[in-house]
N, C-alpha and C positions, 0 to 999 in steps of 0.2 A: 929616662925613665921608661919601663914598660910594662905591661900587663903580663897576669901569669899565664896566658894562653899565648901571646908572643912570643916570650922567654921558652915555653915548653916546646915551643914550632922550631925555634933555633937551637935549643938543645938536641933534640931529636935528630936534626940533621947531621949531627955529629956523633951522635952516643952508639955505641956498640947495640946492633941487632939484637932483639930478643928478649927476654925477662930480666934479665943481668943489666941491662942498658934502660928498660923502664925502672928498674929498681932505684937504679943509679940518680935517674932524672927526677923520679920520686923524692930521693932522698937530697938531692939539693936544693928541690922547690922548697921541701920543706924546711931547710935550714935556711934558706934566705926569708922565707916568713917568720921564723922562730926570733932574725936576728932584726926584723924589722926593715929589711930591704926591698922585701916585694908585697905590695898591697895594692888589690885593686881598687879600693876605694879611694885612697891616696892618689892613686895614678887618674881615676876618673875625675875628681874634683880638681887636682892639678891640671889636667888635659882641658877641661871645661873652662875653667877659670881662664888659662892662655887663650885658648879659641876665643873667648867672650870680649877679652879685655885687650887682647894685641889684635887679633884679624878680624874683631869685629863680625864673628859668622855666628848663624841663627842656632836656634834649638835642634831642626832638624837636621841640619849639618853635622852638629857634635852628635846626636845622639848616634849618628851612621857609621860616620868615623869610629865613635867607641865599640861599635857593633863589631864593626870590620878588625876591632885588633881586640877581641872575643871577649870583651866586658860582659857581664850577664844583664840580660835587660832589668829586670830588678834593681840593682845596682844603678844601671843607666839612667832610671826614671827617676830614681831618688836624687841624685846628684846633680839632673837638670833641674828638678824641680827646686832644689834649694839655690841652685846657681842662676835661674832664667826665673824664678818665681815673682820676685820684685822685677824683673825687667820690662822695659817698654821696646817692642820688637820693631816699633816703627822708629823709633830713636836710635837703636840699635842698626837698622836698615840705613838710615840715613847717615850715620857713619863710616858703614861699611862704605857709602855710595863715595864719601869723602875721601876716606883712605885709599881708593882706588882709582879717585881723579875722575869718576864717572858725573858728568854734566848732564844737564836737559838734553833730552834726547833732540832734535831738529827735524827727522822724520820715522818712518816706520821702520825703516832697516837699523836705525839706531834705538828706537823703542823695545825693539827685541833683542839688541845687543844687552841692553839695560834689564829688561827682564829675566834673558837668560842666566846672566850673572848674578841677580838675587836669589834666584831660585837655586841657581846652584851654592850659593853661601848659605841655601837654607832657611829661608821665609817665606813665610803664607802668601799665595798668590794675592788675598785679602788686603794683606798691607801694601805689596809691590802696588795694585791698582790703586790704592790712597795715596800713593805716594806721585804717581803718574798722574793720577788726575787733579792734584796739587799743584801740578808744574805745568796744567792743560794742555797736558795731552790728546789730541783729537778724540772723538768717540770712534773714528772710525781706525785710528792705529791701533787703541785699545780693543776693538772688534776684531782684528787681526792677529792678536794676542791669543785668542782663546784658546785655541790647539795648545799653545804654550803651557797653558796651566796644568794639563797632565801631568807636564814632566815633573812636578813636584812628589808625585806618585810614584816614579817609576826609580828604579837603585839607579845610583849612580857609582862610576866607574872611577876608581884612581884615587 
């Protein structure tokens, strides 16, 4: 399944340049939409559901991925509100840790690795710190992670 923007990008590479190619692309996209093969709302819902249920990813990561795939921000917000609205982020983060077989960190280096993995998976630093505190990670190790908290606000590549 692909979003409309992704499909348009793929077709544009192969289409004839100019107005004639643009018209053919528009016609193909319209036909796919008309027959129900192209629906960004269904794509966003399916994508979010699979990332939440199978990969145990956080809401921020799924939103970022959908933006990269060209889904409109309003559609992303609606989809994620419906999908993650009743979800406990801490429980999902713990399931992600279990899925990735990440265990309680023994030193600062391992603590930083767990923090980076959870930030990359789309979880908020508040939830991450809560999990680390429940694991009795020393305050010195948590203080060393303060600079990593800014990572969740930076765009992630790949």
